[in-house]
N, C-alpha and C positions, 0 to 999 in steps of 0.2 A: 541415389540415397543420400549421400555424404551433404547435398545442397537441401535437401528436405530436412535433414536433422539440423541443419544449422538455421534454417527458417523458425523450426521449434525452438531453438535456443534462444533466438532472436525474440521470440513471442514471450517466452518465460522471462527474460530478461526486463519487460516491461511489467512484470509482476512480482518484482522483488523491490524492496527499499527499505531505509533505515528511518524513514519518515514518521515520526510518533502520531501524526495526525492521519496518516494514510494506512499504516501496516494493521491487517487485520487479525493476525496470529503469528506465533513465534516458532520456528522450527531449527533443528539443527542439521545443516546440510550434511555433515558427515555420517548422520544417522539414516537420513532420507534416501540416499543414494544406494545404501546397501539393502533396501527392502526388496530383495528378490523375488519376493513371491508375489509382487504386484505385476510382474509382466513375464517372470519365467526367462528373463535374458540374462545377461554378462553380471559378474559379481557387483559391479558398480557403474551406474548410469545417472548421468545429471538430467535425464528424460523423466525420471520418477520424481523429481520435485515439479515437473509439470503436471503429472498425473494427480499429486497430492492438492496442487493449486485448483485444478479442475475440480476435484471433490469439494474443496472449500466453497467454490463459487457455486455449485450445486446445492451444497447444504445452506448456504446464506441466501440461495436464489438473487445473485447479483454477478454481473460482469465485472471483468478488470480488477479483481480482488488481490491486492498485494500481500506478501508475506515478509516477516522480518527474519532474514537468515542469518544464523551464526555460524561462522566457517571457521574449523581448526585450519591453522596454517599448514599442516602437513598434507592437505586436501590439494593444495597448489602444485603439489608434485606426485600425486598419487597416481601409481603406474596402472592400477585398475581402470582409471578414466583413461579417456582418448586425448590426444595431444590437443585436438580442437577443444574437448570440453576443460581441460586445464587452463587453456589460454582463455577461454570465456570466463572462467571463475577469477582468473586474475584480473580481467577487465574490471568484472564487477567489484573486485576489490580496490582496484585504482580509483574507480569512479564513486567509491563510498554507497554503493548498491547493498552491500553485505557488509558484515563485521567480522573481520578476520582477526583470530586470536591465537597466540601461541599455545596457552592452556585456557581453555574455554570454561572448565570449573561449572560452576553454577550460573554462568552468564545468561543463559537462555531463561532460567528460571527469575533472575534479578530483573530482565527487560520484560517479561510478562507481569512481573509485580509493580515495577515502575510504571508501566503503560496501561496496566488493566487489561492486558491480552491472554486470549486462550493460548495454550500449548499443544501443539500437535506432535506427538511423541508415543513410542511404545515402550519408554522406560517407565518402570515403576517408581516413583519417588517417595520410597517407603522411608519413614523416619525423619523427613523434612517437613512435615506438618506443622511442626513448632514454628520455623523460622517462616515457613510460606502456609498460612493459615487456608489459604484459598485453594489450596491443592485438593481439599475434600469437596468443594464447591461443583454441583453438577455442571458439566459442559466445560470446565477450565482446562482439563487435560484429556485429550481424546486421542486415540490410537487409529490411524489410518490403516484399514485391512483391505484385502482383495473382496470384491464384490462383482456382481454383474454389471457389466459395462464401464467399470473402473472402481477405484477404491471407495469405500464407504468409512464411516467413523463409528468407533464404539467406545464408550466411555469407560476409563480404568475404575471409576469411583463415583458415587452419588447418582447415578442414571443420567438421563439427558444425553442425547447424541448430537445435539447442536453446539456448535462452539459458542460459548458464551463468554463476552467481554464484562468485565468488571470495571470498578472505579480505580483509577490512578491512585497510587498510595501516597499519603503525605509527603514522602521523600520525593516521590516522582514528579508530584504537583510543585514542589518547591524547585527541583532541579529545572524541569521545563520551562520555568518562569524566566529564566537567564539563558544568556548566550555564553558560550564556552570557547576556549581557544587552547590548543595543544602546542606546547614549546618546541614539539619537533616538527622539522621542516615539511611541509607537504602532506601533513597529516589528512588523509581522505575523510575522516570523520568529522575533527574539530580544526580544519584548515585555519592556521594561524599565520603568524608572522616569522615562523622558524626560528623563535627565540629572541626576536628584536634585533638580529644582525644586520650587516649592511645590504644583505639581498633578502630581507623579509618579505617586502612585497612579492619579489619574484615566486617565493615558496608558496604564497597564499592559494588556497583552494577556493575556486569559485563556487560556494555553497550558500543557499540560502539560510540565514541563523534559524528562521522558522522550522526548518526542515532537519535541523541536528538531531541525532540520536541523543538518549539519555546517557550521561556518563555513569561510570562504575562507581561505587563508594568504597573505598579502601580506607578501613578505620575512620568511616565517616567522611573522608576527604574526597570531593569530586575529581576522579582521575579519568585520563584516556584509557579505555578498556584495551587499546591495542599496545600502546606504547607503556602504559602504566605511570605515566609522568602526571604531576598535578596539574589541574587545568586551570587557566586564568579566567577570571569572570570578566566578559567584555560587556556586561550591562544588561538591561531588560531584553528579553526576547520579543519580537514583534507581535502584536495581537494577530490572531488568526480566525477563520471562520471556514468551515468545511462545507462544501456543496456538492450536491450530487444530481447529476442528469438521468433522468427516467424518459425511456421512449419505448413507445408501444407498451407500457405497463413494467417494465423491467429496467431496473437502476443499471446503466450502462457504467458509468464511471463515476470517481469522485475527485474533486481537485480542491486546492487549499487558496485561500485568498488571506492577503496580508494587507496591512496599511500602506506598505511602500511599493506594492506592486499589483495594478489592476488586472483583471482577465477579461479577454475577450471569448466570446463563445459563438460559434456559427457553423455554417456548412465548411469552411475551410479558412479559418482566421488568418490574417498575414502577419500579425505578431508573433515574436517568439513567447512560447508558454501558453498559447491559444488552446482552447479546448475545440477540437474537430469532429462534428457530429456527421459528417457525410457518408461515413460508412454504415451507418445505421439507418439511413433515412430511406424511404421510398421516393420513386421519380417526382410524385406532387410536392412532398415536402421538400425535396431538394429545390424545385423550381421556386418554392415560397420563402425557405430559409435564406438569407443572405450569407455572404461569405464570413461578414462580421455583423453578426446580428444583434447581440447585446453585449454590454460591458459592465461588469460586476467591480465594485470598489467597496472597500472598507474604511469607514470613517468613524473614528471614536467609537469603535465597536458596532457600528451600524452598518449593514449590508445595503448598498445603494447600487439600484439597477439602472442602467440608460439603455434606451433602444437606440441603436446605431444603424436599424435596418431601412428597407425600403418599405416593406409592407407594415412594419408595426407589430406588436405583441400583444399580450395580456396578462394580467395579474389575477390568480385565483385566492382570494383572501382566505386564510385559514385551511387552504387546500381544497375548497369546496369545488366540485366540478358541474355545479347547477350553472347553467347558461346565463340566467339574470344576474348572478353574483361576480360574473367576470368584468372587470376593469380594463378597459383599452389602455394601452401604451403606445401613445403615437411615436413616430420617429423624431428621436433626439429628446424625448421627453424622459425624466428621472422620475424615481421613486425609492423609498426607503422600504426594505421587504422585512415584512414583519415575520416572527418566529415560525408560524406554520405557513406562510404564503408560498405560493408556488408561480414562477414567470412560465407563462406557457408561449413558445416560440410558434407553435403550430399545434394543432389537434393531437394530443398523443405525446408531444414534445416538452417535456417541463423540467424546470430546475428550481430546486429550493434547499435549505438546510438539510444535511446528510442525514440528522438524526430525526428529521421529519418526512423524510421520503422513503418509503417502501415500495417492494416490488409486487405487483398483484397480477403479473402476467402469467400465461401457461406455457410460455417460451422457455427453452433452456439457454443459460449462459454461452456465450462463445468459449470454445475450447482452445487453450493453448497447444493441445495437442493435435489440432486438426490437420496439420502437415506431416504429422509423424508416418514413417513408412512401417507397414505392418510386419517387418521383419525386425523392428526395434522394438515393438511392443506387442506381447501377446497375451491379450486378456483372457482371464478366466471365462469359460463358456457358463451361460445361465444355468 
């Protein structure tokens, strides 16, 4: 059972991030792990985060949905968690996958405001509507509760049971336009030069500037939410584009494209950071789609796709599925991707801008809890 739980925690790890371009909702991990009514198990369990992530995937009808998790530092030594769970959370903290704070306060709401994300919480934020007006909007604050087959969402206010993202606040848009550096050595969120000392480069965290979380504002000053230190402005943040992969009508994953790092997509790309499709393909699609099938680049705000395959690809202008509209893309040929265009690697395997690609399949998203032992989660009966 211990091995099975470890496999689930590894799967959950793939669904937590602090990347503003990929996170789809904000949660307080200290709250989530104690929703004992979700599985009838022990007082605290990290597996409940997986159950909530699965519920979010079902609600959004999308695979691989990441959440932005705020973690109270006390959780790293919480005796109600197993030693393995505490070790996992520490690893997430060290890797910058979650945001660990001594006093989280309203940080969850601040992140939701800056990034325009919904909040998954059972807390009623009464009296905070003046500071966060969007708390009254439908779908911006949803409570995961037990349901048949897993958690479901109910709205605190305003009706609507689907997580609704809003626009980034003006402050969020301004903060996310810049790169930030923390003076504390080895900061996992804003890794910098450790204050510029002799060993500054050794302390630097290898983190893409485009994936940095939003700073917290302390008296209007951008600060590190973990260390409270004033952040240094390291220049403009690289431009980004978020693309989505749809296979069999279901959005399987999103990925971020920057002007400094092209991304290879294929059956099993060789390059680090490549998008692997093999696990979602049938036998015929695996034979057709090359290991490195297409390369995406971002140049001056335009997405360029280049076919790097053996068999070629196609472009669906405006997302049209009509066969006469399909434009062949021969091996080594490049093309600028229009706003609504889809790159088709094989029938039913398409890639386009994330805000233009939606799911239309009747299939359920992949569950991160698929490997969970039945003793670890006892779902309510329908």
